[in-house]
Each structure stands twice: as structure tokens, then as C-alpha cells.
C-alpha positions as CSV (number, residue, x, y, z in Angstrom):
1,M,96.2,77.8,102.2
2,D,93.3,76.4,100.9
3,N,90.9,79.5,100.8
4,I,88.6,80.1,98.5
5,N,89.9,84.0,97.9
6,L,92.8,83.0,96.6
7,Y,92.5,80.4,93.8
8,S,94.5,80.0,91.2
9,I,92.9,79.7,87.0
10,Y,93.6,75.7,87.9
11,D,92.5,75.9,91.2
12,L,89.4,77.0,90.1
13,L,89.0,74.5,87.0
14,K,89.5,71.9,89.6
15,V,86.9,72.5,92.2
16,Y,84.3,73.1,89.7
17,Q,84.8,69.6,88.1
18,S,84.7,68.6,91.1
19,K,81.6,70.3,91.7
20,K,83.1,71.9,95.4
21,I,81.9,75.4,94.3
22,S,80.0,76.3,90.8
23,P,81.3,79.8,88.8
24,V,77.9,81.5,90.1
25,E,79.1,81.2,93.7
26,Y,82.5,82.0,92.9
27,L,81.8,85.1,90.3
28,Q,79.8,86.4,94.0
29,N,83.0,85.9,95.9
30,T,84.5,88.0,93.3
31,F,82.3,90.9,93.3
32,K,82.4,90.9,97.3
33,K,85.9,91.1,97.1
34,I,86.0,94.0,94.7
35,E,83.4,95.5,97.2
36,N,85.4,95.0,100.1
37,L,89.0,96.2,98.5
38,N,88.9,97.9,96.0
39,P,88.7,101.3,97.6
40,K,92.0,100.6,98.7
41,L,93.4,99.2,95.8
42,S,91.7,101.6,93.1
43,A,92.2,98.7,90.5
44,F,88.7,98.2,89.1
45,I,86.6,101.9,87.3
46,S,83.8,99.6,86.4
47,I,81.9,96.4,87.1
48,D,79.5,94.6,84.7
49,K,77.9,92.9,87.2
50,E,74.7,91.7,85.2
51,T,76.1,90.1,82.3
52,S,79.2,88.5,84.0
53,M,76.5,86.5,86.2
54,K,74.4,85.1,82.8
55,K,78.3,83.9,81.7
56,A,78.8,82.2,85.0
57,K,75.8,80.3,84.9
58,L,76.0,79.1,81.4
59,S,79.5,78.0,82.6
60,E,77.7,76.0,85.4
61,Q,75.2,74.4,82.9
62,N,78.2,73.8,81.1
63,F,79.9,71.6,84.2
64,L,76.9,70.0,84.7
65,N,77.2,68.9,80.9
66,K,80.6,68.2,81.2
67,K,80.7,70.6,78.1
68,E,83.2,72.9,79.6
69,R,85.8,75.3,77.7
70,K,89.5,76.0,78.5
71,L,88.7,79.3,80.9
72,E,84.9,78.0,81.9
73,G,84.1,80.6,84.4
74,I,87.5,82.1,85.3
75,P,86.5,86.1,85.8
76,F,89.3,88.1,84.2
77,G,89.4,92.2,84.5
78,V,91.3,94.6,81.5
79,K,92.8,97.2,80.9
80,D,91.2,100.5,80.0
81,V,92.8,100.7,76.8
82,I,90.7,97.4,75.8
83,D,87.5,97.8,74.0
84,K,84.9,95.7,75.7
85,E,81.6,95.8,73.3
86,T,78.3,97.5,74.9
87,E,81.3,99.9,77.4
88,K,83.4,102.8,76.7
89,T,87.0,102.5,76.3
90,L,88.4,105.8,78.1
91,N,92.3,105.0,78.3
92,G,92.3,107.0,81.6
93,S,91.8,109.9,79.8
94,R,89.3,113.2,80.2
95,S,89.7,113.3,76.6
96,Y,87.8,110.3,76.0
97,I,84.6,110.3,78.4
98,D,82.3,112.1,75.6
99,Y,83.2,108.9,72.8
100,K,81.0,106.3,71.7
101,I,79.9,103.1,73.8
102,K,82.1,100.4,71.5
103,K,80.1,97.9,69.3
104,K,82.4,94.8,69.4
105,D,85.0,93.2,72.1
106,A,88.7,93.6,71.0
107,A,89.8,90.1,69.2
108,V,91.8,89.1,72.7
109,V,88.6,89.5,75.0
110,K,86.6,87.7,72.3
111,N,88.8,85.0,72.5
112,L,88.6,84.6,76.1
113,I,85.4,84.6,76.3
114,E,84.7,82.2,73.4
115,E,86.6,80.0,76.0
116,G,84.4,80.9,78.7
117,A,86.4,83.4,80.8
118,I,83.8,86.0,82.3
119,Y,84.4,89.7,82.1
120,V,83.7,91.6,85.1
121,G,85.2,95.0,84.5
122,K,87.6,97.5,83.4
123,L,91.1,98.6,84.9
124,H,93.0,101.6,85.7
125,T,95.4,102.5,83.2
126,H,97.6,105.6,83.4
127,E,96.7,108.3,80.7
128,L,96.7,106.7,77.7
129,A,99.1,103.5,78.9
130,I,101.9,106.3,78.7
131,G,103.9,105.9,81.7
132,A,103.4,105.5,85.5
133,P,100.2,107.0,86.8
134,T,100.1,110.2,89.2
135,L,97.7,111.6,91.4
136,N,96.5,113.6,88.5
137,G,95.0,111.5,86.7
138,M,91.2,110.8,86.0
139,N,91.4,108.3,88.6
140,K,92.9,107.6,91.7
141,P,95.9,105.3,90.9
142,S,95.9,101.6,92.0
143,S,97.7,100.8,95.2
144,N,100.3,98.0,95.5
145,P,98.6,94.9,97.2
146,W,101.9,94.5,99.4
147,D,101.6,98.2,100.5
148,L,99.0,100.6,100.1
149,T,101.5,103.3,100.1
150,K,103.9,102.3,97.3
151,T,102.9,102.3,93.8
152,A,101.4,99.6,91.9
153,G,103.6,100.4,89.0
154,G,102.5,101.2,85.2
155,S,100.4,102.0,82.7
156,S,99.2,99.0,83.6
157,S,98.4,99.4,87.0
158,G,95.5,98.3,88.1
159,S,96.0,94.7,86.0
160,G,98.8,94.5,88.5
161,S,96.9,95.5,91.5
162,A,94.1,93.2,91.2
163,V,96.0,90.5,90.3
164,A,98.1,90.5,93.1
165,G,95.3,91.2,95.4
166,F,93.1,88.6,94.5
167,L,90.3,90.0,92.9
168,V,90.6,88.1,89.8
169,P,93.2,85.4,89.2
170,F,94.4,87.0,85.7
171,A,94.0,90.6,83.4
172,L,94.7,91.9,80.2
173,G,97.4,94.5,80.0
174,T,99.7,96.3,77.4
175,D,102.8,97.1,77.2
176,S,105.0,99.4,75.1
177,G,108.2,100.3,77.2
178,G,107.3,97.6,80.2
179,S,104.1,98.4,81.0
180,I,103.1,94.8,81.8
181,R,106.3,93.5,83.7
182,N,106.5,97.0,85.6
183,P,103.5,96.3,87.2
184,A,104.0,92.9,87.5
185,S,107.8,93.3,88.4
186,M,106.1,95.4,91.5
187,C,103.3,93.7,92.6
188,G,105.2,90.1,92.8
189,I,103.0,88.5,89.8
190,V,103.9,87.7,86.1
191,G,103.4,89.1,83.5
192,L,104.1,88.4,79.8
193,K,105.4,90.9,77.1
194,P,104.3,88.3,74.2
195,T,106.2,88.3,70.5
196,Y,105.7,91.1,68.8
197,N,102.7,90.8,66.7
198,S,102.1,86.9,67.9
199,L,98.5,88.2,69.1
200,V,95.7,90.3,67.4
201,M,95.8,94.1,68.6
202,D,92.1,94.6,66.8
203,G,90.3,96.6,69.7
204,V,93.1,97.5,71.4
205,Q,93.8,101.4,71.4
206,P,97.2,102.2,69.9
207,L,100.5,104.0,71.4
208,A,103.0,103.2,69.5
209,K,102.0,100.1,67.0
210,T,106.0,99.6,66.6
211,I,106.4,98.8,70.0
212,D,102.9,97.4,70.8
213,H,101.7,94.4,72.7
214,V,98.8,93.1,74.7
215,G,99.3,90.0,77.0
216,P,98.2,88.4,79.8
217,M,98.8,89.0,84.1
218,A,98.5,86.1,87.1
219,R,100.2,84.8,90.0
220,S,101.4,81.6,88.0
221,G,103.8,80.5,84.8
222,S,100.9,77.9,84.0
223,D,97.9,80.6,84.3
224,V,100.1,82.7,81.7
225,S,100.5,79.8,79.9
226,L,96.9,78.7,79.3
227,V,95.7,82.3,79.0
228,Y,98.2,82.8,76.4
229,S,97.3,79.9,74.5
230,V,94.0,81.0,74.4
231,L,94.6,84.2,73.4
232,K,96.9,82.6,70.6
233,K,94.4,80.1,69.5
234,K,97.0,77.4,69.7
235,L,98.0,75.1,72.9
236,K,101.9,74.7,72.3
237,V,103.7,72.6,75.3
238,D,106.8,73.0,74.4
239,K,108.8,72.6,77.8
240,K,112.4,72.3,79.2
241,P,113.6,70.9,82.4
242,I,115.7,74.0,84.4
243,K,118.4,71.4,84.7
244,D,118.9,70.7,81.3
245,L,118.7,75.1,80.0
246,K,121.6,77.4,79.0
247,I,121.2,80.8,80.5
248,G,122.8,83.9,79.4
249,V,122.7,86.2,81.8
250,I,122.9,90.2,80.9
251,E,124.7,91.6,83.7
252,H,125.9,94.8,82.3
253,F,122.1,96.5,82.0
254,Y,121.8,96.0,85.6
255,N,125.8,96.4,87.0
256,N,127.5,99.3,84.6
257,D,124.9,100.6,82.2
258,L,123.5,101.5,84.9
259,I,123.6,100.8,89.1
260,A,120.5,98.8,90.6
261,N,119.9,99.0,94.3
262,D,121.7,97.0,95.8
263,E,119.4,95.2,97.6
264,V,117.6,94.6,93.6
265,G,120.7,93.4,92.5
266,M,121.6,90.6,95.5
267,L,117.7,89.4,95.4
268,F,118.5,88.8,91.5
269,E,121.8,87.0,92.3
270,K,119.8,84.6,94.8
271,A,117.8,83.7,91.5
272,I,120.5,83.1,89.8
273,R,121.9,80.5,92.0
274,V,118.4,78.9,92.5
275,F,119.0,78.1,88.5
276,E,122.7,77.1,88.9
277,K,121.2,74.8,92.2
278,K,118.9,73.1,89.7
279,G,121.6,71.9,87.7
280,A,121.3,75.3,84.8
281,L,124.9,76.5,83.0
282,I,125.4,80.1,83.3
283,S,127.0,82.0,81.9
284,S,127.1,85.9,80.9
285,V,126.3,87.3,77.8
286,S,127.3,91.0,76.2
287,V,124.1,92.8,74.0
288,D,124.0,96.6,73.1
289,N,124.6,99.4,75.8
290,L,120.9,99.4,77.9
291,Q,120.7,103.6,76.9
292,T,121.1,102.5,73.3
293,F,117.9,100.3,73.3
294,Q,116.1,103.2,75.4
295,S,117.2,105.6,73.3
296,V,116.0,103.9,70.2
297,N,112.1,102.4,72.1
298,G,111.7,106.7,73.2
299,I,112.1,107.9,70.0
300,I,109.5,105.7,68.6
301,M,107.5,105.8,71.8
302,A,107.4,109.5,71.5
303,R,107.1,110.0,67.9
304,E,104.3,107.3,67.1
305,G,102.6,108.4,70.5
306,Y,102.3,112.4,69.3
307,L,101.3,111.5,65.8
308,Q,98.1,108.8,67.5
309,F,97.2,111.6,70.2
310,K,98.3,114.8,67.4
311,K,94.6,115.7,67.7
312,L,93.9,115.2,70.9
313,I,97.4,117.2,72.0
314,E,96.8,120.3,70.0
315,E,92.6,120.6,70.5
316,D,91.9,118.9,73.9
317,G,95.9,119.1,75.5
318,K,94.5,121.0,78.6
319,K,92.5,117.6,79.6
320,I,95.3,115.8,79.9
321,D,97.4,115.2,82.7
322,E,100.8,117.5,82.8
323,I,103.3,114.3,82.7
324,T,101.0,112.5,80.4
325,F,101.3,115.7,78.0
326,K,104.9,116.1,78.2
327,R,105.8,112.8,77.4
328,L,103.7,112.9,74.1
329,N,104.6,115.9,73.1
330,L,108.3,115.4,73.1
331,G,107.4,113.4,69.5
332,K,106.7,116.8,68.0
333,S,110.4,117.6,67.8
334,I,111.4,114.3,66.5
335,T,112.2,114.7,63.0
336,N,110.8,112.1,60.5
337,E,114.7,111.4,59.5
338,Q,115.6,110.6,63.4
339,Y,112.4,108.8,63.6
340,Q,113.8,106.3,60.3
341,I,117.0,106.3,61.9
342,S,115.6,104.4,65.1
343,I,113.6,102.2,62.9
344,K,116.4,101.1,61.3
345,H,118.6,100.7,64.2
346,K,115.9,98.7,65.9
347,K,115.7,96.1,62.9
348,E,120.1,96.0,63.7
349,L,119.4,95.4,66.9
350,S,116.8,92.7,67.1
351,L,119.0,91.0,64.6
352,K,121.6,91.3,67.1
353,M,119.6,90.0,70.1
354,N,118.8,86.9,68.4
355,V,121.7,85.7,67.7
356,A,123.1,86.3,70.9
357,I,120.1,84.1,72.2
358,N,120.4,81.7,70.3
359,N,123.5,80.7,71.9
360,F,121.1,79.7,74.5
361,D,117.7,78.7,75.7
362,I,117.0,81.9,77.7
363,L,118.6,85.4,78.7
364,I,117.6,86.6,82.2
365,T,117.9,89.9,83.5
366,L,116.0,92.5,85.9
367,T,112.7,94.0,85.4
368,N,113.5,96.9,87.3
369,F,116.0,98.4,89.3
370,D,114.4,99.7,92.5
371,L,112.0,98.7,94.6
372,P,108.3,100.2,94.4
373,F,107.9,103.6,95.6
374,E,105.7,105.8,96.9
375,I,102.4,106.1,95.2
376,G,101.6,108.8,92.7
377,N,105.1,110.8,93.5
378,I,105.6,112.9,90.8
379,Q,109.7,113.1,92.0
380,E,109.9,109.4,92.2
381,I,108.4,108.5,88.9
382,E,110.8,110.6,87.2
383,K,113.9,109.5,89.0
384,Y,113.3,105.7,89.0
385,Y,110.9,104.9,86.2
386,M,113.2,104.7,83.5
387,R,115.4,102.8,85.5
388,N,115.1,99.3,84.4
389,A,116.0,96.9,81.8
390,R,112.8,96.6,79.6
391,S,112.2,98.3,76.9
392,P,115.0,96.1,75.1
393,F,112.1,93.5,74.5
394,N,109.9,96.1,73.3
395,V,112.7,97.2,70.7
396,T,113.8,93.3,69.9
397,G,110.2,91.7,70.2
398,N,111.4,89.0,71.5
399,P,108.9,87.6,74.4
400,S,109.8,88.6,78.1
401,I,108.3,87.8,81.0
402,S,108.7,89.3,84.5
403,I,108.6,87.4,87.7
404,P,109.3,87.8,91.2
405,C,112.6,86.6,92.9
406,G,112.2,87.7,96.1
407,L,111.3,90.4,98.8
408,S,113.1,93.7,100.2
409,K,113.8,93.6,103.5
410,S,110.7,96.0,103.6
411,G,108.6,93.6,102.2
412,L,108.7,94.1,98.8
413,P,108.5,92.3,95.8
414,V,111.5,92.3,93.3
415,G,110.8,90.5,90.1
416,F,113.2,89.6,86.6
417,Q,112.8,88.6,83.3
418,I,113.0,85.7,81.7
419,I,113.8,86.5,77.4
420,G,112.5,83.8,74.7
421,N,112.9,83.0,71.1
422,I,110.6,84.8,68.9
423,N,107.6,82.6,69.8
424,A,109.3,81.1,72.6
425,D,105.5,82.5,75.0
426,N,104.9,79.3,76.4
427,F,108.4,78.1,77.1
428,I,109.5,80.9,78.7
429,A,105.8,80.8,81.2
430,N,106.9,77.2,81.6
431,I,109.9,78.3,82.8
432,A,108.8,80.8,85.4
433,D,106.5,78.2,86.7
434,E,109.4,76.2,88.0
435,F,111.1,78.4,89.1
436,L,108.3,79.5,91.2
437,K,107.9,76.4,92.6
438,E,111.3,76.0,93.6
439,I,111.3,79.4,95.2
440,D,107.6,78.3,97.2
441,W,106.3,82.0,95.9
442,E,102.7,80.8,96.1
443,N,102.7,80.4,99.5
444,I,104.9,83.6,100.3
445,S,102.6,85.6,98.3
446,K,99.3,84.4,100.0
447,Q,100.1,84.2,103.6
448,K,101.5,88.3,102.7
449,I,98.7,89.5,101.0
450,Y,95.8,87.6,102.8
451,K,97.4,89.3,105.8
452,N,97.2,92.6,104.2
453,L,93.9,92.5,102.5
454,Y,91.7,89.7,104.0
455,M,92.4,89.7,107.8
């Protein structure tokens, strides 16, 4: 389906180079899409038309003069915990409304702009980036483009919704317990939680620095790989075809430690068969119990999150959404001894995970164990939000990319994770790209989302 509304990063770079469309024309089209669809999706909370149009005109000249950069003329948005010069970072919270305008871009935003990407606006986040969006936040929760009554996930909900809804080709999110991979799974896109500390976090609001990550969300593995290379300032082409892979499947996370929804589990089993049919060598692998990882991640997040926002909680607690307050205030009762024990366990679990993965090229497991649920439903958030296998890789720091593996009978996407060795970020993104081409995900998503939103 060749439609200007549905172009990927690589599609856009090709049409810019061939002069079929200019960056200015595409940006004008982007604004129209946002104007028409954002009332439905609630993905963007702000738009910077004036500056972005100036950047688009510069990109147009760069293509005419054959001086284009790696992301020349590509629009993007950032989660509202990431600083943008001349704007406030509200962190999805009423408590930050009176804070000062930022004087410089976050390091990751600066890297993108230096390579020609065009910042267009801030994207919705659940308050203080801790958990799934509720109806009580400062902004209306983002909707899932596959079904507008369902959640887009969180906390990088606006990033997931904007990318899946084809408002922008890519966006930035953050991930301390799965907040890139959760909306990626729920919205049927590709979300990379990079190797811990591989990207500079300067200008990104911390939640829990020991497990915080910032990373790209896009609609293909190749687009994610390109953006990550720009963020990292290092283009590393590291590829291995699926037919040559040795893959370890962490089955006990979803069929023993917790039990995944039947339909979700079946779609992942189909994904495993895709790898097998392509020639990959598949075997099961055991690591520590899922609840062990969740406990360690939970204690670290609660304690560090509480200390990060202690002043806000104690002095301005009434402005904070009840569910956010409850999550952060858990850290008040965690002792320093408990915290230090969890930090010690984190190191031990990381070493053991890396021993396990050294026997394989990649590990795979489910992202979420349930289908996207009703938007803003507190009961369903509390029932389903912790049913996932995302936090183990915040604990270990391994790169983990969530990608779609199919649709449920009700037409909702299901995602799984590809986990790599430390610094194998581009390696797993390229595997993701080959897998998605094999299942023809690009056409599946274009047809369904176009019908849902553009017809």
C-alpha cells in the first residue's frame, strides 16, 4: 500500500532523494494527520509548528544540495519526560505546570536533530513515567490505534499511539520496567529498550536511575536500528540471518511462573515455529523465576522513585494521581538494607542471565501475557499490568526489543521480546526486521490501521 500517510523512515528518505515529495510537504501532511487524528488518539500533548517548519525548509535545501544527513527531514516526537529546548517538561503531572522552560535539548534529542530529524512535539506519558495511564491524569490517556476503546499501554503511551497510528515514523520513550516495550506490544510496533547505559540520559527525567533506559520506537526493525545508531553516534552493522541463529526460549516465564492468556501464548508459539521454519535452532532455557526479577525491579523502582520524587510526594502529594502516589509511596517503607540486598541480587541476576545467553545468539519470550484492556480501567490495570516478562531485562541491562507476532481473534496485536547480549542492540533489531518481513507485518498493520483511522 503506497500511501504518503504510511511511510516509514526509509520510505521517506527514498522519496526525498527522488524528489517525489519534499520534507516541507511531508511535514505539512504530518500536521494535518495530527490535527485530524490526535483528538481520537490523544498521543501528542504539544506541537511546535514554527520551529519544525524552519527545520523542514533546511532539510529541503540539504537534499537539493546533496548534503542530507542520516535522518534528514524525518519528523519525530518525544515522551513528555524528555527535555526540549524552549518547552516545559511536564512529566505528565500537574505538579510541573509552573516549572521553568528548558534551556537545552536532552542529549538524545540533540543527537537526532544534528542528523536532520525534525522534532514536532511532546507525547503523552503516564504521570512521572510509572505505570499505565489512568483517566485521572493531567491529559486524557492515549488510545490504541487498533481499537480506540483499548489502552495504548504505558508509560510511553503517546509514543506507542503516535507511531502505531502513523502520525510520525518514530518516537522516543523511556523504560524502567517495560515502558517502551509495553506500548510497543499493545500497539503492534517495534520498541527497543537498549543496553543499560548505552545512551546518554542527560535531559531525561529520572525515575529510578539504576534501571532507567531511553530508546526508540518505530514500525520496523530497520528503522529502530537506524535511529539507535544515530542516538548512539555509532553505526554498527551486525547481522546474522534467522536460519543461522541458535535461539533460547524462556518458556517458564509465561507457562509456569505466571500463566499467559491462551490466545497470547498460542500466537507466540506460532512465532517460534516461524523461526524454526526459517532454519533456526530452537531450545528451551531456564533462568531465575520471573517473580524474583519482578521483586528486585519493584523494590529498586519504588525506593529510587520515592527518593527521586520525595519532595513532590511530601509537599505536593494532593496534585498527584492516586495510583501514581500509591506506587511511589511504596518506597517510603523500603529500608536501605532491603534496597541494598536488591542491588546485590540485581548484579547476581545479571551475571546469571549473561551466562545463559552466552549459549545462544538470542533469547526470546513474551512481552505481555494478556491482550490490551479497556482504556483507563483501574481494575484491569491492577489485574493485568504486572502480568508480563519485561522487568527481567531492566534488572540485567540486556537489550530487549518488543515486536509483534500476530493478531488476536478480536484484531488486537500481541508482542514478544528478542533479547541480546550486552551491546547487541542493532543485532537484535536486524533479527526483528527479518522476522516482521517474514510474517508480512507491514502490510497487515497498514491495512488495519488505515481502515481504522484514515477511511
